[in-house]
Legacy VTK file of the C-alpha trace (Angstrom):
# vtk DataFile Version 3.0
C-alpha trace
ASCII
DATASET POLYDATA
POINTS 458 float
-59.764 117.468 -60.110
-63.205 116.040 -60.204
-62.823 115.454 -63.899
-59.668 113.448 -63.465
-61.305 111.322 -60.786
-64.309 110.659 -62.996
-61.999 109.797 -65.860
-60.097 107.280 -63.773
-63.223 105.627 -62.546
-64.572 105.448 -66.006
-61.378 103.868 -67.234
-61.580 101.297 -64.512
-65.165 100.520 -65.290
-64.383 100.160 -68.873
-61.454 97.867 -68.109
-63.639 95.831 -65.862
-66.364 95.518 -68.373
-63.786 94.551 -70.976
-62.687 91.629 -68.868
-66.321 90.661 -68.069
-65.130 88.975 -64.876
-64.476 92.109 -62.825
-67.101 93.606 -60.523
-67.391 96.829 -58.546
-69.358 97.580 -55.409
-69.923 100.690 -53.295
-71.608 100.861 -49.882
-71.409 102.153 -46.339
-69.425 100.210 -43.694
-70.549 99.647 -40.047
-69.372 103.129 -39.030
-71.394 104.782 -41.805
-68.496 105.711 -44.036
-68.566 105.141 -47.845
-66.505 102.084 -48.923
-65.616 101.004 -52.509
-64.605 97.357 -53.332
-64.080 95.369 -56.531
-63.048 91.814 -57.490
-60.980 90.494 -60.433
-60.807 86.882 -61.704
-57.541 85.010 -61.320
-55.737 84.516 -64.595
-54.327 81.080 -63.520
-56.957 79.404 -61.276
-60.295 78.325 -62.615
-61.830 78.071 -59.106
-60.735 78.338 -55.455
-60.220 75.062 -53.574
-62.844 74.158 -50.929
-61.764 75.242 -47.418
-64.189 72.866 -45.648
-62.477 69.710 -46.922
-58.969 70.469 -45.559
-57.717 68.234 -42.642
-56.040 71.233 -41.087
-59.321 73.074 -41.189
-61.174 70.228 -39.452
-58.569 70.098 -36.677
-58.786 73.848 -36.308
-62.564 73.695 -36.024
-62.324 71.005 -33.342
-59.890 73.067 -31.304
-62.006 76.148 -31.732
-65.020 74.202 -30.464
-63.120 73.107 -27.332
-61.938 76.646 -26.740
-65.449 77.992 -27.117
-66.737 75.408 -24.620
-64.026 76.313 -22.115
-64.689 79.993 -22.541
-68.389 79.444 -21.961
-67.769 77.395 -18.776
-65.346 79.992 -17.458
-67.819 82.689 -18.147
-70.439 80.711 -16.236
-68.120 80.210 -13.156
-67.634 76.460 -13.626
-64.317 74.678 -12.971
-62.273 73.628 -15.948
-61.856 69.844 -16.028
-58.383 68.386 -15.778
-58.217 65.814 -18.541
-55.158 64.039 -17.075
-56.874 63.812 -13.684
-60.019 62.487 -15.334
-57.962 59.762 -16.969
-56.376 58.789 -13.605
-59.758 58.623 -11.921
-61.052 56.397 -14.662
-58.146 53.969 -14.179
-58.700 53.906 -10.393
-62.376 53.267 -10.898
-61.666 50.356 -13.231
-59.205 48.826 -10.710
-61.691 49.209 -7.871
-64.333 47.429 -9.886
-61.937 44.534 -10.548
-61.053 44.229 -6.823
-64.729 44.346 -5.932
-65.378 41.442 -8.269
-62.529 39.451 -6.629
-63.893 40.153 -3.153
-67.324 38.964 -4.197
-65.873 35.694 -5.448
-63.913 35.226 -2.177
-67.033 35.913 -0.155
-68.980 33.327 -2.087
-66.214 30.766 -1.524
-66.088 31.482 2.234
-69.862 31.303 2.509
-69.746 27.876 0.914
-67.093 26.702 3.395
-69.118 28.025 6.336
-72.177 26.144 5.144
-70.148 22.936 4.833
-68.779 23.344 8.365
-72.251 23.982 9.744
-73.483 20.803 8.117
-70.614 18.819 9.655
-71.360 20.273 13.113
-75.019 19.353 12.799
-74.095 15.838 11.731
-71.824 15.457 14.770
-74.525 16.747 17.092
-77.108 14.366 15.732
-74.782 11.379 15.706
-75.463 9.171 18.745
-72.597 8.311 21.059
-71.508 4.714 20.775
-71.020 3.154 24.222
-67.945 1.015 24.794
-68.512 -2.678 24.158
-69.400 -4.659 27.207
-67.666 -7.877 28.100
-70.369 -10.546 28.249
-70.567 -12.476 31.434
-71.514 -16.004 30.545
-70.745 -19.528 31.494
-67.951 -19.813 28.954
-65.841 -16.865 30.314
-62.123 -17.557 30.491
-59.697 -16.419 33.147
-59.060 -12.595 33.167
-55.677 -12.727 34.757
-53.116 -14.829 36.566
-54.287 -17.113 39.340
-57.425 -19.214 39.571
-60.562 -17.941 37.905
-63.221 -16.601 40.272
-65.693 -18.785 38.392
-63.644 -21.961 38.463
-64.481 -22.905 42.046
-68.241 -22.475 41.825
-70.415 -25.494 42.545
-70.886 -27.841 39.621
-67.412 -27.470 38.157
-66.005 -30.885 38.897
-63.216 -30.751 36.367
-61.372 -27.727 37.856
-60.610 -26.288 34.424
-61.230 -22.784 33.176
-64.365 -23.609 31.223
-67.595 -23.266 33.199
-70.569 -25.585 32.952
-74.142 -24.386 33.330
-75.562 -24.486 36.820
-79.044 -23.066 37.276
-78.689 -22.753 41.020
-75.543 -20.557 40.962
-75.221 -16.805 40.474
-71.935 -14.981 39.940
-70.781 -12.605 42.678
-69.746 -9.181 41.327
-67.085 -8.563 43.960
-65.263 -11.651 42.733
-65.285 -10.307 39.167
-63.922 -6.921 40.141
-61.157 -8.522 42.173
-59.298 -9.523 39.020
-59.492 -6.046 37.415
-56.192 -4.229 37.624
-56.555 -0.598 38.793
-54.583 2.020 36.858
-53.817 5.234 38.741
-54.681 8.558 37.128
-51.792 10.694 35.873
-50.403 13.201 38.378
-51.335 16.643 37.073
-49.325 18.411 39.798
-45.890 17.267 38.722
-43.828 14.221 39.595
-44.337 12.317 42.835
-42.857 13.926 45.936
-40.729 11.711 48.131
-40.728 12.024 51.883
-37.607 13.510 53.369
-34.725 15.001 51.407
-33.944 14.611 47.732
-33.134 16.541 44.596
-35.464 19.288 43.403
-37.279 17.939 40.322
-40.333 20.191 39.832
-41.675 23.678 40.666
-45.340 24.619 40.208
-46.931 27.693 38.688
-46.758 30.672 41.083
-49.697 31.347 43.377
-50.315 35.044 44.067
-51.188 36.028 47.654
-51.013 39.822 47.708
-49.775 42.933 45.926
-47.867 45.639 47.793
-49.706 48.909 48.381
-46.883 51.412 47.790
-43.644 51.871 45.860
-41.774 50.650 48.977
-43.052 47.174 48.133
-41.651 46.905 44.605
-39.273 44.364 46.097
-39.015 42.875 49.559
-38.912 39.667 51.586
-41.609 37.542 53.237
-41.307 34.364 55.284
-42.759 31.930 57.813
-40.717 30.448 60.628
-40.295 26.659 60.072
-39.286 26.246 63.736
-41.437 28.911 65.390
-41.359 29.646 69.116
-43.743 31.341 71.489
-45.461 33.734 71.316
-45.771 33.028 67.554
-46.456 29.855 65.577
-45.454 28.560 62.148
-48.610 30.028 60.562
-47.458 33.576 61.346
-46.385 35.419 58.215
-43.660 38.076 58.313
-42.999 40.714 55.694
-40.459 43.508 55.035
-40.829 46.094 52.248
-37.217 46.573 51.175
-37.331 49.799 49.136
-35.960 52.787 51.078
-32.821 54.118 52.711
-33.896 53.146 56.263
-35.795 49.827 56.082
-36.741 48.964 59.672
-40.417 47.906 59.732
-41.306 44.237 60.220
-45.005 43.428 59.635
-46.609 40.319 61.117
-49.842 38.582 60.017
-51.634 35.779 61.860
-51.879 33.623 58.753
-51.986 33.692 54.966
-55.593 34.880 54.879
-54.730 37.951 56.940
-51.775 38.602 54.658
-54.079 38.492 51.629
-56.454 40.965 53.328
-53.566 43.259 54.270
-54.295 43.470 58.011
-51.103 43.065 60.088
-51.533 42.043 63.704
-48.008 43.047 64.673
-45.648 45.816 63.531
-42.116 45.819 64.928
-39.525 48.566 64.522
-36.102 46.997 64.115
-33.278 48.716 66.042
-30.952 48.708 63.007
-31.801 49.108 59.311
-32.079 46.118 56.951
-29.905 45.696 53.846
-31.827 44.355 50.826
-33.953 41.176 50.592
-31.703 38.553 52.192
-33.472 38.219 55.565
-34.954 34.965 56.903
-36.845 33.644 59.952
-35.746 30.692 62.108
-36.319 29.431 65.680
-38.158 32.555 66.840
-35.603 35.033 65.453
-35.242 37.257 62.427
-31.823 37.014 60.762
-30.726 39.884 58.536
-27.750 41.883 57.263
-27.218 45.321 58.781
-27.277 48.119 56.241
-23.934 49.167 54.682
-21.955 46.395 56.392
-21.159 42.658 56.396
-22.553 42.381 59.928
-25.228 39.752 60.508
-27.877 40.341 63.190
-30.201 37.991 65.077
-33.319 39.814 66.240
-35.241 37.874 68.909
-38.995 38.205 68.350
-39.889 37.393 71.951
-37.682 40.043 73.586
-37.843 42.347 70.559
-34.135 43.041 70.746
-30.819 42.139 69.085
-29.706 38.789 70.527
-26.493 38.250 68.494
-24.293 39.981 65.934
-21.248 38.867 63.955
-19.355 39.934 60.835
-19.388 37.380 58.020
-15.667 36.949 57.250
-14.489 38.567 53.984
-18.041 38.816 52.614
-18.708 41.458 50.012
-21.471 43.955 50.824
-23.446 46.902 49.437
-23.107 46.093 45.755
-19.762 44.259 45.583
-21.182 40.788 44.751
-24.978 41.043 44.259
-27.301 38.851 42.240
-27.862 39.876 38.622
-30.885 42.048 39.500
-28.810 44.164 41.915
-30.540 45.531 44.995
-27.424 45.182 47.251
-28.140 41.435 47.500
-24.559 40.585 48.506
-25.535 38.413 51.502
-28.556 36.144 51.240
-29.597 34.194 54.357
-31.532 30.935 53.962
-33.021 28.108 56.051
-33.595 24.477 55.069
-33.727 21.010 56.656
-30.068 21.355 57.731
-30.338 24.745 59.436
-29.187 28.323 58.763
-27.063 29.301 55.743
-25.404 32.369 54.231
-25.037 32.710 50.428
-22.473 35.355 49.446
-19.090 35.889 47.754
-15.627 37.187 48.567
-12.726 38.836 46.797
-10.742 35.616 47.181
-13.514 33.664 45.422
-13.510 36.313 42.646
-17.285 36.622 42.633
-18.122 32.913 42.754
-20.875 31.898 45.171
-19.674 30.913 48.653
-21.928 28.973 51.034
-21.448 29.040 54.802
-23.458 27.175 57.421
-24.069 29.312 60.516
-24.759 28.579 64.140
-28.314 29.922 64.657
-27.545 31.209 68.163
-24.111 32.794 67.812
-23.935 33.295 64.007
-20.519 31.615 64.028
-19.476 29.977 60.732
-19.567 26.174 61.080
-18.477 25.268 57.521
-17.815 26.906 54.145
-18.035 25.700 50.513
-16.948 27.524 47.369
-18.857 26.853 44.138
-17.868 27.414 40.502
-20.790 29.629 39.490
-20.522 33.421 39.611
-23.070 35.147 41.825
-23.648 38.028 39.415
-24.710 35.618 36.643
-27.742 34.246 38.514
-30.937 35.972 39.608
-31.534 34.290 42.983
-30.491 31.283 45.065
-31.966 29.142 47.837
-31.127 26.045 49.905
-33.009 22.719 50.064
-31.628 19.731 52.004
-28.115 21.157 52.114
-28.102 21.809 48.365
-27.775 25.215 46.731
-30.037 25.968 43.756
-29.724 29.012 41.490
-32.264 30.657 39.156
-31.106 31.804 35.724
-33.205 34.971 35.252
-35.348 37.296 37.367
-37.268 38.819 34.405
-37.747 36.048 31.814
-41.296 34.645 32.188
-40.156 31.075 31.499
-36.699 30.553 32.931
-34.989 27.632 34.709
-33.327 26.623 37.943
-29.999 26.052 36.256
-27.426 24.928 38.843
-27.179 22.761 41.966
-24.334 22.432 44.462
-24.418 19.663 47.062
-22.553 20.520 50.272
-22.570 16.831 51.262
-20.398 15.855 48.274
-18.837 19.285 47.511
-19.881 18.855 43.877
-21.939 21.036 41.583
-23.690 20.409 38.280
-25.912 22.112 35.715
-29.621 21.267 35.881
-32.775 22.487 34.146
-35.951 22.734 36.223
-38.596 25.083 34.717
-39.358 28.191 36.771
-41.745 31.056 36.035
-41.408 34.788 36.784
-45.048 35.725 36.313
-44.580 39.446 37.002
-41.079 39.681 35.503
-39.054 41.151 38.372
-38.326 38.474 40.951
-36.201 39.961 43.724
-36.348 37.245 46.406
-36.705 33.431 46.525
-36.548 31.377 49.749
-37.519 27.832 50.729
-39.863 26.816 53.555
-39.263 23.251 54.681
-42.551 22.896 56.658
-44.899 23.929 53.844
-42.551 22.592 51.157
-42.833 25.757 49.115
-40.706 28.471 47.604
-41.614 31.991 48.712
-40.888 34.810 46.253
-41.385 38.557 45.788
-42.081 39.324 42.139
-42.522 42.989 41.146
-44.835 44.107 44.023
-46.459 40.642 44.230
-46.045 38.124 47.060
-46.160 34.657 45.474
-45.369 31.041 46.360
-44.503 27.835 44.462
-45.081 24.201 45.345
-42.035 21.981 44.892
-41.384 18.262 44.445
-38.269 16.420 45.553
-37.110 13.204 43.905
-34.576 10.550 44.730
-30.965 11.627 44.764
-29.069 10.660 41.630
LINES 1 459
458 0 1 2 3 4 5 6 7 8 9 10 11 12 13 14 15 16 17 18 19 20 21 22 23 24 25 26 27 28 29 30 31 32 33 34 35 36 37 38 39 40 41 42 43 44 45 46 47 48 49 50 51 52 53 54 55 56 57 58 59 60 61 62 63 64 65 66 67 68 69 70 71 72 73 74 75 76 77 78 79 80 81 82 83 84 85 86 87 88 89 90 91 92 93 94 95 96 97 98 99 100 101 102 103 104 105 106 107 108 109 110 111 112 113 114 115 116 117 118 119 120 121 122 123 124 125 126 127 128 129 130 131 132 133 134 135 136 137 138 139 140 141 142 143 144 145 146 147 148 149 150 151 152 153 154 155 156 157 158 159 160 161 162 163 164 165 166 167 168 169 170 171 172 173 174 175 176 177 178 179 180 181 182 183 184 185 186 187 188 189 190 191 192 193 194 195 196 197 198 199 200 201 202 203 204 205 206 207 208 209 210 211 212 213 214 215 216 217 218 219 220 221 222 223 224 225 226 227 228 229 230 231 232 233 234 235 236 237 238 239 240 241 242 243 244 245 246 247 248 249 250 251 252 253 254 255 256 257 258 259 260 261 262 263 264 265 266 267 268 269 270 271 272 273 274 275 276 277 278 279 280 281 282 283 284 285 286 287 288 289 290 291 292 293 294 295 296 297 298 299 300 301 302 303 304 305 306 307 308 309 310 311 312 313 314 315 316 317 318 319 320 321 322 323 324 325 326 327 328 329 330 331 332 333 334 335 336 337 338 339 340 341 342 343 344 345 346 347 348 349 350 351 352 353 354 355 356 357 358 359 360 361 362 363 364 365 366 367 368 369 370 371 372 373 374 375 376 377 378 379 380 381 382 383 384 385 386 387 388 389 390 391 392 393 394 395 396 397 398 399 400 401 402 403 404 405 406 407 408 409 410 411 412 413 414 415 416 417 418 419 420 421 422 423 424 425 426 427 428 429 430 431 432 433 434 435 436 437 438 439 440 441 442 443 444 445 446 447 448 449 450 451 452 453 454 455 456 457
């Protein structure tokens, strides 16, 4: 056996030596075992191509380098970078730099404008004011207006013409000069001129606030002053009713407007029957109001503190049948003006249109009735001035208008447009006071008043 093995090896060695390009090697491997290896030249290739010059090999080396770097970072506990995220961050950074450059340019431009404006302001401050030119007073002054010149009759003017001659012994009198100057009145900043007596409503002022209600019961209500007051009260006495509640019966009295603003009533009356809504009014020492849940009108005498008269208003709607647009059971609205006591309401026959009736202030009997062509539910409030009905378009719009007038003297109505403001945006009561020439209103907890101007009738 050993002989055959030696023979084979010898044959191989001999064959290898015969080819002169074969080689044989024997050695131990890493585990210590004997290992034989030999090499033989290729019969067709003179030399092996270079592996380092292959493009595929270069790409492989690059990838292997990246893999080795990633493996090393993972082994060290570092996070692997996201190449797509890095690219997105780079784009965002570039965009931010561009926007920063634009902002810098805008800042420089604005700084330049500010500097220019500052220079203009300084120039205006340093520029002296130019006084108006004075009219020289000399001996050659001509007449300033119609009529004889105040200088024409001075001593030394023998010709009587408008040209003056020198006179050393004469001095002009200033009161004579000012006599020919025409005075121009300043513009009226409080609206158009107010005529004396009755006329058409032409202007309403901004509201003046007097007080805010203390509780939810005062979200809406009615306040008034008696234009024809009787003892023991005068026309400066202010009366107030908070109208929120199922049994409204308290009537508060204040000596004047200052006491109302301070909130200190001097008189509190408990009415014998409950009040319906905000339609009450005060006239000739009595409170006039609608009894709750009925069309009955009551006259409460302030002196005797008792009901002095009662009467049903014929066919009048009540408790939500024909209210104003804001609601509040405002079916019957009582009002006072230069002509006396009025009721503003509607009936089923009028189909919701406003009806006006003039009432006897002692008996509450109806003295006359007029039917208008404007629906009560389409207006926010109404009041009477000089026998004319006026309606307000909205109770919430800050800038609304008084949009309709009906004249009981001519039985004619027309559309108008007088600006009116709801400062607190919930106006639940508007009444006219003929003595103070004001409108009284209750606007979302606030007691307010308006000055008015009357013009000539058209």
